[in-house]
Each structure stands twice: as C-alpha cells, then as structure tokens.
N, C-alpha and C positions, 0 to 999 in steps of 0.2 A: 185323934186326930182335931184338927185346928178348925176353932170357929175360922178363923179366916175373914175373910169381905162377906159378913153373914148379910149383911142387909142390902148389898149390891149385887149378891148371889140370891136372896129373899126379890129384888126389886125385877133381875133377869127372869127370874119363876116365873111371877108374874106378870110378865108382860111378851112372855114367849119367845124369851131371845135364848133358842137352844145352845148355840157355838158360846155363847158367853156363861150360860148354867153348866155347860163342862165343863167350862176354861177354869171354872170355880172348882168344881170338882175335880177336876185334874191334879189342882193347886192345895186339897187336903179341904177342901168346907166340908162340916158334918153335917150330911146330908136330913141326917134327924134333928138336928139341932132348933131350940127353940127359945128362941132371943126371945131376953125377958120384957122387952117392950113392945113387940109383935105381936110375942105370945101365939104364933100358930106356927104349923108346919110350914114349908114350904110344898111339902105334899096336896097336901088337903089346896094349900091358898092354890098352888097348880091347876086342880081339879077343879075349885069350883070359878078360876078362870077360862075355863073350856080348853083348855093346853094340856091336851092328850098326849101331843108328842113328847112335851117336858115331863108329863107325868112318868110316861113308861121311860125314858132318862135315868131321873132319880130311882124308880123301880129299879133300873138296873143296874144303877149305882149305887144297891143296898139297902134305900130304901123300907123302913121297916111298913109293912100292908098295914098293920096294925094301931099303928101309936095314934092314941087321941091327939088333938088338935083343939090346944085348950078352947081359944077363944073364940073356934066356930062351934067347940063339943060334940065333933064329928073325928069319925074314921072317915079313911081314903075310900075304905068303900062306898060309904053312906054318902061321901061330896061327890064317888065318880055314880055310884044311882041320880043323886040330885041333880048331877049336871046333862044327864042321858050319854053318860062320854062310858057304853057297852063294851067296848075294845077294853080298857079298863077296869071297868068292874067287873067282867069276866075271869081276867089274870085277879084281881085281889079276891074273890068270892074261893078259886084253886088255892089261893092261900092266906087265905085264912080263915077261923072257927069258924062255924054255921052262925049266919044271921039272921 
C-alpha cells in the first residue's frame, strides 16, 4: 500500500473527518503507517482524540488492533480504555491477546 498523503490523512483522523479519512483510505493510504515525524499510529491518535467513529472505520479498513504507537507507547486497546471508548475497547479486546 501507498503511504499517500499520510499527514493529511492523520490530520483528518485526529479532527474526526470521517469522509475525508475514508477518501484517504480508498486512495490507498496505509492505515498502519507510522510517519517518521509524527511517530504515532492513526488509530491510537484517533482514540486519544475520542474519535470513536474514525477508530471503527480504521479497524474496518484493517488497522492492526495490536500495533503499538511509538509516541504514546500505547496499544489501541490501552488508548481506547484510557479514552473511555467502551465500544471500541470491547471490539479490540476480542481481537487482541489477553491484556
């Protein structure tokens, strides 16, 4: 997959622009790419921003439920729990090894 315009994708993810995130995903942006400057996964960033709808979209598009985000030092499940996003945490719990 292409890294595409990862910075624009990442910004849309954090801002909660679901349709723009979908556009970037459809254009081939790698959902699990960790940009060397940003050092964060889009999924963990979305969770930290409380963007449940974006997080679910990323998971639907194959985001790794276990990929550690380097900047935060957190897995998606840890980020979802910390943000109080119970629906996402439940989905991640089913997809992740016991934590």
